[in-house]
N, CA, C and O atoms as a DFTB+ gen file, in Angstrom:
612 C
 N C O
     1  1     -48.667      24.727       9.220
     2  2     -48.778      26.071       8.705
     3  2     -47.387      26.710       8.604
     4  3     -47.082      27.385       7.621
     5  1     -46.545      26.495       9.625
     6  2     -45.199      27.047       9.603
     7  2     -44.423      26.524       8.394
     8  3     -43.735      27.289       7.718
     9  1     -44.535      25.205       8.118
    10  2     -43.827      24.606       6.990
    11  2     -44.310      25.198       5.677
    12  3     -43.508      25.437       4.774
    13  1     -45.624      25.439       5.558
    14  2     -46.174      26.017       4.347
    15  2     -45.617      27.426       4.130
    16  3     -45.250      27.785       3.011
    17  1     -45.554      28.224       5.204
    18  2     -44.995      29.577       5.115
    19  2     -43.525      29.520       4.731
    20  3     -43.066      30.296       3.892
    21  1     -42.782      28.592       5.349
    22  2     -41.366      28.453       5.034
    23  2     -41.185      28.087       3.570
    24  3     -40.312      28.634       2.896
    25  1     -41.999      27.173       3.078
    26  2     -41.910      26.776       1.665
    27  2     -42.199      27.964       0.758
    28  3     -41.510      28.157      -0.243
    29  1     -43.207      28.761       1.093
    30  2     -43.545      29.933       0.285
    31  2     -42.385      30.917       0.258
    32  3     -42.035      31.447      -0.797
    33  1     -41.792      31.160       1.421
    34  2     -40.650      32.071       1.496
    35  2     -39.487      31.516       0.683
    36  3     -38.845      32.251      -0.067
    37  1     -39.216      30.225       0.830
    38  2     -38.107      29.601       0.122
    39  2     -38.321      29.649      -1.385
    40  3     -37.388      29.942      -2.132
    41  1     -39.533      29.366      -1.837
    42  2     -39.818      29.409      -3.266
    43  2     -39.662      30.827      -3.793
    44  3     -39.093      31.033      -4.865
    45  1     -40.163      31.807      -3.045
    46  2     -40.002      33.203      -3.454
    47  2     -38.536      33.580      -3.552
    48  3     -38.116      34.253      -4.493
    49  1     -37.768      33.142      -2.578
    50  2     -36.330      33.393      -2.585
    51  2     -35.690      32.762      -3.820
    52  3     -34.890      33.395      -4.508
    53  1     -36.048      31.520      -4.089
    54  2     -35.459      30.790      -5.218
    55  2     -35.743      31.501      -6.529
    56  3     -34.839      31.693      -7.343
    57  1     -36.987      31.890      -6.737
    58  2     -37.365      32.561      -7.982
    59  2     -36.617      33.881      -8.118
    60  3     -36.111      34.203      -9.193
    61  1     -36.546      34.647      -7.027
    62  2     -35.852      35.932      -7.071
    63  2     -34.366      35.792      -7.313
    64  3     -33.789      36.555      -8.087
    65  1     -33.746      34.838      -6.670
    66  2     -32.303      34.684      -6.756
    67  2     -31.839      34.033      -8.050
    68  3     -30.724      34.295      -8.501
    69  1     -32.665      33.196      -8.653
    70  2     -32.234      32.478      -9.852
    71  2     -31.980      33.412     -11.019
    72  3     -31.256      33.061     -11.950
    73  1     -32.571      34.601     -10.977
    74  2     -32.368      35.538     -12.074
    75  2     -31.150      36.432     -11.858
    76  3     -30.826      37.251     -12.719
    77  1     -30.473      36.288     -10.725
    78  2     -29.313      37.118     -10.400
    79  2     -28.025      36.314     -10.505
    80  3     -28.050      35.083     -10.489
    81  1     -26.917      37.005     -10.610
    82  2     -25.612      36.341     -10.690
    83  2     -24.848      36.542      -9.391
    84  3     -24.713      37.668      -8.912
    85  1     -24.344      35.438      -8.815
    86  2     -23.585      35.484      -7.571
    87  2     -22.305      34.667      -7.708
    88  3     -22.070      34.044      -8.744
    89  1     -21.489      34.669      -6.674
    90  2     -20.213      33.957      -6.718
    91  2     -20.417      32.464      -6.879
    92  3     -21.467      31.927      -6.526
    93  1     -19.413      31.802      -7.411
    94  2     -19.502      30.368      -7.680
    95  2     -19.569      29.557      -6.401
    96  3     -18.835      29.815      -5.448
    97  1     -20.453      28.578      -6.390
    98  2     -20.600      27.705      -5.220
    99  2     -19.414      26.756      -5.121
   100  3     -18.817      26.392      -6.134
   101  1     -19.070      26.353      -3.883
   102  2     -17.929      25.476      -3.666
   103  2     -18.318      24.010      -3.604
   104  3     -17.445      23.166      -3.404
   105  1     -19.570      23.674      -3.765
   106  2     -20.009      22.305      -3.520
   107  2     -20.261      21.506      -4.782
   108  3     -20.832      20.417      -4.711
   109  1     -19.857      22.010      -5.927
   110  2     -20.052      21.247      -7.138
   111  2     -19.134      20.038      -7.111
   112  3     -18.014      20.099      -6.603
   113  1     -19.621      18.955      -7.657
   114  2     -18.787      17.765      -7.710
   115  2     -18.935      17.105      -9.059
   116  3     -19.954      17.277      -9.728
   117  1     -17.925      16.346      -9.472
   118  2     -17.993      15.680     -10.764
   119  2     -19.024      14.563     -10.716
   120  3     -18.933      13.661      -9.883
   121  1     -19.993      14.624     -11.599
   122  2     -21.033      13.603     -11.617
   123  2     -20.583      12.428     -12.474
   124  3     -20.114      12.607     -13.598
   125  1     -20.729      11.255     -11.941
   126  2     -20.492      10.041     -12.711
   127  2     -21.796       9.277     -12.687
   128  3     -22.500       9.272     -11.677
   129  1     -22.115       8.645     -13.767
   130  2     -23.435       8.062     -13.872
   131  2     -23.439       6.828     -14.731
   132  3     -22.505       6.571     -15.491
   133  1     -24.498       6.069     -14.599
   134  2     -24.686       4.922     -15.469
   135  2     -25.542       5.304     -16.665
   136  3     -25.605       4.548     -17.635
   137  1     -26.207       6.465     -16.624
   138  2     -27.133       6.839     -17.685
   139  2     -26.565       7.873     -18.654
   140  3     -26.779       7.754     -19.860
   141  1     -25.846       8.887     -18.161
   142  2     -25.302       9.894     -19.055
   143  2     -24.015      10.452     -18.470
   144  3     -23.748      10.301     -17.277
   145  1     -23.218      11.098     -19.317
   146  2     -21.908      11.575     -18.885
   147  2     -21.995      12.672     -17.826
   148  3     -21.198      12.672     -16.888
   149  1     -22.922      13.590     -17.947
   150  2     -23.036      14.702     -17.011
   151  2     -24.495      14.911     -16.608
   152  3     -25.134      15.839     -17.104
   153  1     -25.032      14.080     -15.730
   154  2     -26.451      14.201     -15.396
   155  2     -26.770      15.384     -14.493
   156  3     -27.923      15.808     -14.422
   157  1     -25.766      15.928     -13.799
   158  2     -25.999      17.022     -12.858
   159  2     -25.258      18.271     -13.311
   160  3     -24.079      18.210     -13.661
   161  1     -25.953      19.401     -13.304
   162  2     -25.295      20.686     -13.522
   163  2     -25.665      21.593     -12.358
   164  3     -26.734      21.460     -11.763
   165  1     -24.766      22.515     -12.044
   166  2     -24.948      23.401     -10.897
   167  2     -24.750      24.850     -11.323
   168  3     -23.831      25.169     -12.077
   169  1     -25.623      25.722     -10.830
   170  2     -25.503      27.164     -11.054
   171  2     -25.557      27.856      -9.699
   172  3     -26.453      27.573      -8.905
   173  1     -24.618      28.755      -9.417
   174  2     -24.631      29.441      -8.129
   175  2     -25.858      30.327      -7.980
   176  3     -26.355      30.887      -8.957
   177  1     -26.341      30.450      -6.747
   178  2     -27.486      31.312      -6.462
   179  2     -27.065      32.412      -5.489
   180  3     -27.010      33.581      -5.872
   181  1     -26.769      32.058      -4.243
   182  2     -26.412      33.054      -3.233
   183  2     -25.471      32.427      -2.221
   184  3     -25.712      31.315      -1.752
   185  1     -24.408      33.130      -1.884
   186  2     -23.449      32.682      -0.871
   187  2     -23.142      33.864       0.031
   188  3     -22.640      34.888      -0.432
   189  1     -23.443      33.727       1.323
   190  2     -23.077      34.791       2.252
   191  2     -23.074      34.279       3.682
   192  3     -23.698      33.269       4.007
   193  1     -22.349      35.008       4.530
   194  2     -22.277      34.634       5.940
   195  2     -23.595      34.943       6.625
   196  3     -24.296      35.888       6.261
   197  1     -23.925      34.127       7.633
   198  2     -25.129      34.353       8.416
   199  2     -24.912      35.561       9.324
   200  3     -23.788      35.838       9.741
   201  1     -25.997      36.278       9.626
   202  2     -25.893      37.525      10.373
   203  2     -25.903      37.382      11.880
   204  3     -25.506      38.314      12.579
   205  1     -26.338      36.261      12.402
   206  2     -26.412      36.067      13.847
   207  2     -24.998      35.996      14.426
   208  3     -24.195      35.187      13.960
   209  1     -24.667      36.821      15.435
   210  2     -23.320      36.788      16.016
   211  2     -22.906      35.407      16.531
   212  3     -21.720      35.080      16.521
   213  1     -23.863      34.597      16.980
   214  2     -23.534      33.249      17.445
   215  2     -23.167      32.317      16.292
   216  3     -22.602      31.246      16.511
   217  1     -23.487      32.726      15.070
   218  2     -23.225      31.896      13.887
   219  2     -22.267      32.588      12.921
   220  3     -22.302      32.320      11.720
   221  1     -21.417      33.471      13.431
   222  2     -20.590      34.309      12.567
   223  2     -19.623      33.535      11.675
   224  3     -19.183      34.069      10.657
   225  1     -19.282      32.306      12.018
   226  2     -18.366      31.537      11.167
   227  2     -19.113      30.565      10.249
   228  3     -18.505      29.671       9.661
   229  1     -20.428      30.743      10.130
   230  2     -21.239      29.882       9.265
   231  2     -21.697      30.643       8.027
   232  3     -22.018      31.830       8.083
   233  1     -21.716      29.915       6.896
   234  2     -22.156      30.491       5.631
   235  2     -23.403      29.770       5.131
   236  3     -23.633      28.601       5.442
   237  1     -24.183      30.477       4.369
   238  2     -25.306      29.951       3.594
   239  2     -24.777      29.925       2.172
   240  3     -24.432      30.969       1.618
   241  1     -24.711      28.754       1.581
   242  2     -24.288      28.628       0.189
   243  2     -25.389      27.897      -0.551
   244  3     -25.845      26.838      -0.119
   245  1     -25.814      28.465      -1.667
   246  2     -26.918      27.846      -2.394
   247  2     -26.605      27.785      -3.882
   248  3     -25.829      28.576      -4.418
   249  1     -27.238      26.819      -4.521
   250  2     -27.064      26.619      -5.952
   251  2     -28.282      25.910      -6.521
   252  3     -29.009      25.214      -5.812
   253  1     -28.484      26.104      -7.810
   254  2     -29.541      25.400      -8.524
   255  2     -28.911      24.168      -9.160
   256  3     -27.975      24.278      -9.952
   257  1     -29.432      22.987      -8.807
   258  2     -28.973      21.736      -9.414
   259  2     -30.028      21.300     -10.424
   260  3     -31.214      21.219     -10.103
   261  1     -29.587      21.021     -11.639
   262  2     -30.475      20.498     -12.670
   263  2     -30.029      19.075     -12.977
   264  3     -28.848      18.820     -13.215
   265  1     -30.989      18.150     -12.970
   266  2     -30.714      16.744     -13.263
   267  2     -31.371      16.428     -14.600
   268  3     -32.574      16.629     -14.770
   269  1     -30.584      15.936     -15.545
   270  2     -31.097      15.625     -16.876
   271  2     -32.196      14.564     -16.802
   272  3     -32.255      13.807     -15.834
   273  1     -33.066      14.501     -17.814
   274  2     -34.088      13.451     -17.825
   275  2     -33.436      12.068     -17.705
   276  3     -32.548      11.726     -18.486
   277  1     -33.875      11.290     -16.736
   278  2     -33.320       9.960     -16.503
   279  2     -31.925       9.957     -15.906
   280  3     -31.345       8.890     -15.705
   281  1     -31.378      11.123     -15.619
   282  2     -30.005      11.237     -15.116
   283  2     -29.834      10.582     -13.753
   284  3     -30.675      10.725     -12.866
   285  1     -28.724       9.858     -13.607
   286  2     -28.417       9.151     -12.361
   287  2     -26.979       9.433     -11.952
   288  3     -26.071       9.384     -12.781
   289  1     -26.773       9.728     -10.666
   290  2     -25.437       9.943     -10.116
   291  2     -25.261       8.975      -8.954
   292  3     -26.041       8.990      -8.002
   293  1     -24.228       8.127      -9.036
   294  2     -24.001       7.117      -7.996
   295  2     -22.652       7.289      -7.300
   296  3     -22.160       6.355      -6.666
   297  1     -22.053       8.471      -7.412
   298  2     -20.802       8.736      -6.710
   299  2     -21.141       9.018      -5.249
   300  3     -21.777      10.025      -4.937
   301  1     -20.716       8.126      -4.357
   302  2     -20.996       8.310      -2.932
   303  2     -20.114       9.428      -2.383
   304  3     -18.917       9.493      -2.664
   305  1     -20.729      10.300      -1.600
   306  2     -20.004      11.450      -1.069
   307  2     -20.648      11.940       0.217
   308  3     -21.731      11.499       0.602
   309  1     -19.957      12.859       0.870
   310  2     -20.456      13.487       2.096
   311  2     -20.220      14.991       1.998
   312  3     -19.311      15.452       1.308
   313  1     -21.058      15.740       2.705
   314  2     -20.882      17.181       2.852
   315  2     -20.713      17.449       4.340
   316  3     -21.537      17.016       5.145
   317  1     -19.662      18.152       4.711
   318  2     -19.455      18.516       6.116
   319  2     -20.272      19.779       6.390
   320  3     -19.751      20.804       6.829
   321  1     -21.568      19.664       6.115
   322  2     -22.511      20.776       6.223
   323  2     -23.912      20.197       6.351
   324  3     -24.145      19.027       6.047
   325  1     -24.832      21.023       6.800
   326  2     -26.247      20.662       6.739
   327  2     -26.707      21.044       5.339
   328  3     -26.446      22.159       4.887
   329  1     -27.386      20.136       4.647
   330  2     -27.821      20.387       3.279
   331  2     -29.341      20.264       3.218
   332  3     -29.928      19.304       3.717
   333  1     -29.961      21.267       2.591
   334  2     -31.404      21.257       2.386
   335  2     -31.653      21.353       0.890
   336  3     -30.964      22.098       0.193
   337  1     -32.627      20.610       0.392
   338  2     -32.983      20.670      -1.013
   339  2     -34.462      20.942      -1.168
   340  3     -35.288      20.312      -0.508
   341  1     -34.803      21.885      -2.044
   342  2     -36.198      22.207      -2.348
   343  2     -36.429      21.885      -3.816
   344  3     -35.763      22.449      -4.684
   345  1     -37.364      20.985      -4.103
   346  2     -37.641      20.581      -5.482
   347  2     -38.480      21.674      -6.135
   348  3     -39.634      21.889      -5.765
   349  1     -37.894      22.355      -7.102
   350  2     -38.599      23.427      -7.803
   351  2     -39.498      22.846      -8.883
   352  3     -40.661      23.228      -9.012
   353  1     -38.944      21.915      -9.660
   354  2     -39.771      21.224     -10.659
   355  2     -39.260      19.812     -10.871
   356  3     -38.064      19.539     -10.773
   357  1     -40.205      18.916     -11.165
   358  2     -39.857      17.526     -11.422
   359  2     -39.880      16.657     -10.178
   360  3     -40.493      16.991      -9.164
   361  1     -39.183      15.517     -10.292
   362  2     -39.068      14.536      -9.206
   363  2     -37.599      14.213      -9.012
   364  3     -36.802      14.306      -9.945
   365  1     -37.244      13.829      -7.781
   366  2     -35.871      13.451      -7.491
   367  2     -35.871      12.295      -6.512
   368  3     -36.556      12.335      -5.490
   369  1     -35.095      11.256      -6.831
   370  2     -34.886      10.145      -5.906
   371  2     -33.542      10.369      -5.230
   372  3     -32.536      10.621      -5.894
   373  1     -33.532      10.276      -3.897
   374  2     -32.327      10.528      -3.109
   375  2     -32.075       9.331      -2.208
   376  3     -32.956       8.915      -1.456
   377  1     -30.853       8.771      -2.287
   378  2     -30.469       7.646      -1.440
   379  2     -29.398       8.060      -0.445
   380  3     -28.316       8.503      -0.830
   381  1     -29.709       7.910       0.849
   382  2     -28.778       8.259       1.920
   383  2     -28.484       7.028       2.764
   384  3     -29.367       6.201       2.991
   385  1     -27.244       6.905       3.229
   386  2     -26.825       5.811       4.117
   387  2     -27.177       4.422       3.589
   388  3     -27.503       3.525       4.367
   389  1     -27.114       4.246       2.281
   390  2     -27.375       2.958       1.619
   391  2     -28.786       2.433       1.869
   392  3     -29.037       1.236       1.734
   393  1     -29.702       3.323       2.233
   394  2     -31.101       2.932       2.421
   395  2     -31.838       3.070       1.094
   396  3     -31.319       3.661       0.147
   397  1     -33.045       2.526       1.030
   398  2     -33.870       2.650      -0.163
   399  2     -34.086       4.127      -0.470
   400  3     -34.467       4.887       0.420
   401  1     -33.850       4.553      -1.719
   402  2     -34.037       5.963      -2.062
   403  2     -35.471       6.425      -1.810
   404  3     -36.426       5.660      -1.949
   405  1     -35.591       7.694      -1.438
   406  2     -36.896       8.327      -1.246
   407  2     -37.133       9.255      -2.420
   408  3     -36.197       9.861      -2.941
   409  1     -38.396       9.367      -2.840
   410  2     -38.754      10.230      -3.956
   411  2     -39.376      11.516      -3.443
   412  3     -40.265      11.501      -2.592
   413  1     -38.890      12.632      -3.978
   414  2     -39.406      13.954      -3.635
   415  2     -39.927      14.600      -4.914
   416  3     -39.340      14.434      -5.983
   417  1     -41.029      15.336      -4.802
   418  2     -41.641      15.980      -5.963
   419  2     -41.679      17.495      -5.756
   420  3     -41.413      17.992      -4.662
   421  1     -42.012      18.215      -6.822
   422  2     -42.055      19.680      -6.779
   423  2     -42.829      20.158      -5.557
   424  3     -43.932      19.691      -5.274
   425  1     -42.220      21.107      -4.838
   426  2     -42.828      21.660      -3.636
   427  2     -42.396      20.976      -2.355
   428  3     -42.726      21.444      -1.266
   429  1     -41.660      19.873      -2.463
   430  2     -41.190      19.164      -1.270
   431  2     -39.725      19.503      -0.995
   432  3     -38.987      19.944      -1.876
   433  1     -39.332      19.278       0.271
   434  2     -37.944      19.504       0.685
   435  2     -37.355      18.231       1.266
   436  3     -38.073      17.348       1.736
   437  1     -36.027      18.159       1.222
   438  2     -35.319      17.093       1.927
   439  2     -34.164      17.720       2.697
   440  3     -33.750      18.845       2.418
   441  1     -33.650      16.970       3.674
   442  2     -32.550      17.435       4.515
   443  2     -31.517      16.325       4.603
   444  3     -31.849      15.181       4.913
   445  1     -30.277      16.660       4.333
   446  2     -29.157      15.739       4.533
   447  2     -28.392      16.244       5.743
   448  3     -27.837      17.343       5.721
   449  1     -28.363      15.447       6.791
   450  2     -27.614      15.842       7.979
   451  2     -26.124      15.847       7.668
   452  3     -25.663      15.181       6.742
   453  1     -25.393      16.599       8.448
   454  2     -23.952      16.755       8.260
   455  2     -23.258      15.393       8.200
   456  3     -23.447      14.539       9.067
   457  1     -22.454      15.216       7.154
   458  2     -21.618      14.032       6.914
   459  2     -22.386      12.739       6.661
   460  3     -21.795      11.662       6.736
   461  1     -23.668      12.807       6.368
   462  2     -24.409      11.605       6.002
   463  2     -23.880      11.117       4.639
   464  3     -23.495      11.930       3.798
   465  1     -23.861       9.813       4.426
   466  2     -23.415       9.259       3.149
   467  2     -24.538       9.404       2.128
   468  3     -25.643       8.899       2.330
   469  1     -24.248      10.094       1.035
   470  2     -25.201      10.290      -0.061
   471  2     -24.659       9.503      -1.246
   472  3     -23.604       9.833      -1.789
   473  1     -25.388       8.454      -1.649
   474  2     -24.841       7.576      -2.683
   475  2     -25.715       7.422      -3.919
   476  3     -25.348       6.693      -4.841
   477  1     -26.860       8.090      -3.959
   478  2     -27.740       7.901      -5.111
   479  2     -28.596       9.142      -5.330
   480  3     -29.247       9.636      -4.409
   481  1     -28.584       9.638      -6.572
   482  2     -29.454      10.732      -7.002
   483  2     -29.963      10.358      -8.380
   484  3     -29.181       9.988      -9.256
   485  1     -31.285      10.454      -8.579
   486  2     -31.822      10.103      -9.900
   487  2     -33.074      10.899     -10.195
   488  3     -33.914      11.127      -9.324
   489  1     -33.177      11.318     -11.453
   490  2     -34.404      11.902     -11.976
   491  2     -35.149      10.762     -12.667
   492  3     -34.699      10.292     -13.712
   493  1     -36.283      10.300     -12.111
   494  2     -36.984       9.170     -12.712
   495  2     -37.751       9.521     -13.988
   496  3     -38.211       8.626     -14.697
   497  1     -37.891      10.799     -14.282
   498  2     -38.624      11.241     -15.470
   499  2     -37.690      11.195     -16.673
   500  3     -36.645      11.845     -16.676
   501  1     -38.061      10.436     -17.684
   502  2     -37.221      10.279     -18.871
   503  2     -37.417      11.404     -19.891
   504  3     -36.711      11.454     -20.897
   505  1     -38.377      12.310     -19.636
   506  2     -38.679      13.368     -20.599
   507  2     -38.291      14.774     -20.122
   508  3     -37.961      15.631     -20.942
   509  1     -38.327      15.016     -18.814
   510  2     -38.151      16.374     -18.295
   511  2     -37.048      16.440     -17.242
   512  3     -36.877      15.505     -16.460
   513  1     -36.296      17.550     -17.221
   514  2     -35.277      17.716     -16.185
   515  2     -35.913      18.003     -14.826
   516  3     -37.075      18.402     -14.740
   517  1     -35.145      17.798     -13.785
   518  2     -35.548      18.140     -12.420
   519  2     -34.683      19.308     -11.974
   520  3     -33.479      19.335     -12.228
   521  1     -35.312      20.279     -11.300
   522  2     -34.574      21.436     -10.779
   523  2     -34.732      21.488      -9.272
   524  3     -35.841      21.418      -8.742
   525  1     -33.584      21.613      -8.583
   526  2     -33.560      21.582      -7.123
   527  2     -32.725      22.753      -6.610
   528  3     -31.595      22.954      -7.056
   529  1     -33.280      23.524      -5.674
   530  2     -32.505      24.541      -4.986
   531  2     -31.804      23.857      -3.824
   532  3     -32.464      23.345      -2.919
   533  1     -30.468      23.842      -3.836
   534  2     -29.676      23.248      -2.758
   535  2     -29.160      24.357      -1.852
   536  3     -28.659      25.377      -2.324
   537  1     -29.286      24.147      -0.550
   538  2     -28.829      25.119       0.437
   539  2     -27.892      24.409       1.407
   540  3     -28.263      23.411       2.025
   541  1     -26.684      24.928       1.533
   542  2     -25.681      24.384       2.443
   543  2     -25.472      25.388       3.573
   544  3     -25.260      26.573       3.320
   545  1     -25.529      24.921       4.808
   546  2     -25.138      25.740       5.956
   547  2     -23.845      25.112       6.457
   548  3     -23.844      24.013       7.011
   549  1     -22.739      25.835       6.250
   550  2     -21.419      25.253       6.481
   551  2     -20.531      26.195       7.287
   552  3     -20.549      27.411       7.094
   553  1     -19.770      25.618       8.177
   554  2     -18.834      26.379       9.008
   555  2     -17.517      26.545       8.256
   556  3     -17.086      25.649       7.531
   557  1     -16.888      27.700       8.438
   558  2     -15.578      27.941       7.825
   559  2     -14.618      26.798       8.128
   560  3     -14.567      26.293       9.249
   561  1     -13.860      26.398       7.110
   562  2     -12.843      25.375       7.293
   563  2     -13.322      23.951       7.078
   564  3     -12.510      23.026       7.036
   565  1     -14.614      23.761       6.942
   566  2     -15.127      22.406       6.719
   567  2     -15.184      22.105       5.228
   568  3     -15.364      23.000       4.403
   569  1     -15.027      20.821       4.900
   570  2     -15.056      20.390       3.499
   571  2     -16.485      20.402       2.972
   572  3     -17.389      19.825       3.578
   573  1     -16.675      21.060       1.847
   574  2     -17.998      21.098       1.246
   575  2     -18.376      19.784       0.588
   576  3     -19.553      19.429       0.526
   577  1     -17.373      19.059       0.096
   578  2     -17.634      17.814      -0.635
   579  2     -16.460      16.868      -0.431
   580  3     -15.308      17.239      -0.656
   581  1     -16.757      15.647      -0.004
   582  2     -15.733      14.610       0.130
   583  2     -16.229      13.353      -0.563
   584  3     -17.238      12.767      -0.169
   585  1     -15.514      12.949      -1.593
   586  2     -15.876      11.751      -2.345
   587  2     -15.498      10.513      -1.538
   588  3     -14.398      10.437      -0.990
   589  1     -16.412       9.543      -1.466
   590  2     -16.160       8.290      -0.751
   591  2     -15.788       7.173      -1.727
   592  3     -14.732       6.557      -1.587
   593  1     -16.637       6.911      -2.702
   594  2     -16.384       5.891      -3.710
   595  2     -17.325       6.130      -4.876
   596  3     -18.337       6.806      -4.690
   597  1     -17.053       5.616      -6.064
   598  2     -15.826       4.891      -6.385
   599  2     -14.631       5.838      -6.341
   600  3     -14.784       7.054      -6.453
   601  1     -13.429       5.258      -6.173
   602  2     -12.235       6.111      -6.130
   603  2     -12.117       6.921      -7.415
   604  3     -12.455       6.440      -8.497
   605  1     -11.640       8.141      -7.287
   606  2     -11.457       8.991      -8.460
   607  2     -10.367       8.400      -9.337
   608  3      -9.310       8.005      -8.847
   609  1     -10.630       8.342     -10.635
   610  2      -9.669       7.755     -11.588
   611  2      -8.665       8.764     -12.046
   612  3      -7.787       8.443     -12.846
């Protein structure tokens, strides 16, 4: 029941925030793919510091990621942050730590623990884009995105 309430709150937040303009997110990365030149696009949603005094050096940074139909990103990278993703529409395959990718569908969430290796993102639907609300909880001074491989050309 708690998860259902959290999902409802998160979806409401996503819908409300997507229509507003906020500062640019720091976690965008260049997408390289085997299927298309730019399979991932990012739009900022909300970025602000957390209000709890014990978490005063932590920020909530969020963005809407859209994955083109059939779009695949295989640039391995890490985020020095906790990352949460909520699938707004479509399906998304996510590969972490070189394990078999897991598929998430609209209404589901995933969590990437801090500094986990993320090496595969794919929209398996060849007709429709996938939309994902990404939420980063990051401490000041930490790298939002670190590319592992392939080396940047």
